[in-house]
N, C-alpha and C positions, 0 to 999 in steps of 0.2 A: 490638522485635518483628520477627521474621523473616518476610518474605513467603513464603519457601520452606517454612517449617515450619507456619505457622498463618495462613491468610488471615483477617483480623480480622472478628469478628462486628460490630464497630462500623461497618463499611462499609455493611452492609445490616441495618437494624433490622427487627424483627418487624412493626412498624406500616407501614414502607415496603413490605415484601414483600407484606403484605395489600392495600395500596392498588394495587400494581403490576398485580395480576391482575384488577382490576375493569374495568368498561367504560372506553373511552378517556377520556370526559369526567370520570370519577371517578379516573382513574389519574394517573401522574406520570412524570417523567424520572429520570435518575440523580441520586443525592444528591451534595452539594457535594464531599465528601471524595474522590470518584473523579476529580475534576479538580484537586485541590490537594495531596493527600497524597503525599509522596515514597515512602512505603511501598507505596502502590497502584501507582505507576509501576514500582516494583521487582517487584511481583507480576505486572504485565503483561509485563515483560521476561523474568521467570523462568518463568512458567507459562502465561499466556494466549497470548502470541504464539508461543512455541515449539511449542505444541500444535496450531497451526492452519497452514493454507496462507497465506503472507503474501508480499506483493510485496517483492522483494529488489533487483532491478536490471533492466537492459535489454540485449538482444542487441547493439544498436548501440554500446554502450559497449566491447565486445570483438569487433569485426567480423572479425578475421583470426586464423588459427592462431597461437598463442603470445601473443596479447594477454591481459593480466591486469590487474585493478584491485582495490585494496582497497575493501571496502564494510563498513559497520557496520549490522547489523540486530538489533534488540532488545538493543542494547549488546554484541553479539557481533562480534568482528573476523573477517571472512570474506574469501575470495578468489573473485572472479568471473572465470572463465577460459575461453578458447576452445581446446579440445584438438585433438590431431592427427587425430581422427576427425570433425572439423567439428561437434562437439557442445559445448554450454555446460555447464560443471561449476561447482560451488560447493564449496569446501573451507574448513575452519576455518583461520584465518590465524595459525597458531602451529606452530613447529617441535616435533615430538614429543620432541626431546632436552632442551632447556632452556626451551622456550616462547617463544623470540624470534619476533616478528612477521616473517613471511617477505616479504610484499609491502607496501611502505610507500608506494609511488606507482605510478601506471599504467606498465606496460611493454608494449612491442610486439615481436612476432616472437620471443619468448623460446623457447629450446630446452629450458630447465629452470628450476626455481626453486631458488635457492641461499641457504641461511641465512647471514646475515652473521656469526653468532657463531662457528661452527666449520666453515663451508662444507659442511655436510651438503647433499646435492643430491637433488632430487626431479624426476621426469619430469612432463610435462604431464598424465599420468594419476594423479599423486599418489604413485606408487610411488617408494620410495627407490632411488637409483642409486649413491650413494657416501657413505662416512663416513671422511674423511681422518684418518690417524693414530689410528684408533679403538682399535687394539690396542697402541699405542706409536708412537714416532717411526718414520716411514716404513712402519708396519704398517697399511696401509689396508684397509678392509673394503668389499668389493663384496657387496652384500646378497644373501643366498640366501633364497628363499621359505620362510616358516615359522620363520625364525630372527630373533629380535629385533623391532624396530619394523617395522611393515608399510607405513609411509608416512603421508601426510597423511590426516586424518580427513575423509571425504566427507560432505557435507550432502545430504540428500534434496532433489531439485529437479525442476522441470518448466518447460518453455518453452511459452508460448502467444503466437504471433506474435512481437512484439518484447519481450514481458514475461517476466521470469524470476521464478519463485515458489520458495519454499523451505518445508520443514517441518522445523524444527530438531530436534525430539525423535523424529521418524520415526513418530509414533503417530496422525497424522491419517488420515482416510479417504483414498480414492484421489483423485488430482488430477482425474480425470475427473468424479467426483461433485461436487467443489468448483466446477469451471468450467462444468459442463453447463447449469445454469439460465440463465446469461447467454449462453453460446455458442449454445444453441438459439434464443434470441430474436434473435441476430445472424446466423443462418445464411444470410440472403439478402444480407448485405453482404460484398463481396469485400475482406476485411481485408488480404489479401496485396498489395493495390494501394497500401497506405499506406507512406509514408516519413517518418521522423522529421525534423521541420522545425526544432525548437529547443525550448528550455525556459525557463520563467520561474521566478524564485526569490524567496522572501521569508523573513524570520525573524519569526514571529508571537509575540506575548505572550499565548499561550493554550495550553490543553491540546489535544493532537492530536485527541481524540474530538470536540471541538466543531466542527472543520472538517468531519468526516464527517457529523455530525448536521445541520449547516447545509446540506450538500449534498443530503441526502435529504428536506429539508423545503421545499416550494415556496411555502409560505404567505408567506414574507418578500419575495417578488419585488416586489409592488406598492409596498412601503415602501422597500426597500433598492435595488432596481433599476428605478426608474420608466421608465428608457429602454427597458426590454425589453417594456413593455406593448404597444407598437405591433407588435413582432415576434411576441409571444406573449401576448395579453391574458389576464387572470385567468379569464375565462369559457371559455377554451380549455385551461386547465390543470386538473389533477385531483389528488386526493390520491395519494400514493405507495402502491404495493402492496408486499407482502413475502411471501415463502414461505421458511421455514427461514432460511438465512443470506443469502439473496438479496433485495435491495431493488431495485425498478425503477419506472420511470415513463416516460411519453412525452407529447408534445403536438404538435398540428399548428399550424404558423405560416402565417397567411394571405398574408404578403408576404415576399419575399426581403429580406435585410438586407445591404447592400453591405459593412458592417463585419464581417460574418461570412465574408468571402471570396467575395462574389458575383463570378462570372467565373472562379473557380478550378474545376478539374476536380472532378466529382462521382464518387462510387462508380459503377462501371459497372452497367448493367441495373437501375436502381432502378425500382420500381413507381411509379405516380402518387402513392400515399399516401406512400411513402418519400421522394419528392422534396421534401416539405414537412413532414418529421417529425424531431423531436429525441427521442432516447432517452438515458436515463442509467441506470446501475447502481451499486450498492454491494454487494460481496461481503464480508461480515463476516469478519475485523475490519479489513482495511487497504486494500482496493481500491475506488477510486471512479473512474468514467470516464463520459464523455459523448460521444455520437455524433451528428454532424450529417450532412447529405447529402454534405458535402465535407471532413469533418475528424473527427478523434478527439482528445480531450483526456484525459490520464491524470493523476490526482493521486498524488503521492508525498509522504508525510508522515514526518518523522523526529523523534521526541520528543527534545528536548534536556534538558528538565526537566519537572516536572509542569505548569509554566505557560509553557513556551517550546517552539516547534515550528518546524522547518525545513520549509517547504512548497515543493514544486516542481510546476509544471504542465507536463507534456510534451505538445507539440502535434504531431500527425501530419496530413499532407496527402496528397492523391492524386498519385502519380507525380511528374512534374517540378515540380509546384506546390510541392513541399517545398524545392527547392533552386535551380531555374533562375532566372537573372536576370530573365527576361521576366515572371516572376510576383512579383517582389520587392515591388511596391506592394500588391498584394492580400494577399500573405503578411504584410506589416507591419500591415495593417489587422486581420488576424486576431489578431496578437499584441497590438496596442494594445487591441483589444476585451477580450481575456482579462485583460489587465493592469488595465484600468479596472474591469471587473466585480469582479475579486478585491479590488481596493483598497476597493470599496464593502463587500464582505463582511467584510474584515478589521476595519474600524472597528466593526462590530456584534459580531463574534465576540469581539474583545478586551474589549468592554464586558460581554458575557456572562460571560467569564472573571472579570472584576472582581466581578461580582455573585455569583460562587460563594463569596465570602468573607462574604456577608451572612447573618446568622441569620434574616432575613426571607424567605429563599428556600432551598429544599432539594428541588429536583426539578421544581417548577412545576406549573401548571394547563394541561391540554392541550385543544386544539380537537377536538371530536368529529368534525369533517370532515377536518382536515388532518393531525392528529398521531398517527395510528395507527402510523406508521413510527417516531416517537420512542419510543413505548411499547414497540414490538417490539425496538428497539435496546437499550433498557434491560433488557428481558427476556432477550435473548441474553447481555448482560454479566452479569446476575445469575445466569443459569443456569451460566455458566462459573465464577463465584466459588463457587457452592454445590457444583458438581461437584468442584472442587479441594479444597474444605474437607472434603467427604465422604470423599475418598480419604486425606486426611491424618488425619482424625479419625473413623474408621468407627463407633466406639462412640456418638458423639454424634448420628449421623444414621441 
């Protein structure tokens, strides 16, 4: 069965869809196949992710003009590039001639991109500059506009602070519409004061969606992260909220935690409330991030297979706290804390993945207080599947 031609009815049964739209306590989460079926991952990579704004990379990966790196998003080979106008661009990583991958490893201060196959040459703007021996031996082609291939295929992209987003098929709404629900809630934070401090990486034996679902669900904290209860007890936490594609939450912590970088610089001009506040956001389908008074953490998830995911947590600190030697001890505590917390999450998330093979589970029973976000996440995914199916099979819908 081709995910491109016919999103399977088997993924979403009529009974499951009827249950999904009931009250939270009568509703459920996503069915097992959406975490285990290779065809569904193919559907995600071919239709779900290309149709949305998704996290692709980071400006700090290409800090200078001529810097370029190969990236893979939704199984598509791409180039993340810093051009001569000091802008970040994303191109498809394939030469229009014979499809050879152009950028195979990070490069710095490049003046052009040269295909290794026949030395076709492209400028940092993606436009073709030369095609050696194109008309025969020593008969070189210097490209004229409107004649032949026009260069590398540009991917629709947008930059928000250090984060680079793409919309592969070009059909999503505006980037401003996508980012606004989160950006509005962060307007009092000087995000320009952040510097990338480093990244943590794991390979997880789970589907990528379980990581995001775990992130938007605070119910597990008392069981999985008991060490956090002094920092943020359960009676200070609340159920996650959601509106359209944006999930969000916050809580007040009564006491500073030295392991969260106590002593490191805070965002400037924080209000009294913000000095003791944690906020997190998920923008469906791929962005999850968490904001503390002195740091930002961004989750980057790369599906390897339906049941294996590469997870990276990018940590940002304020100003010199990100890199200066004098803050090394406090910075290490921040990384150690994130590492320890994520290790606690991984053990549970991987067990949830294992449970997705059980016929005794297929979506679960939801808490009426905590799990509205899990229901909404499932509704967004179901809505995408039904929308794609309707476009492919209009007569059936």
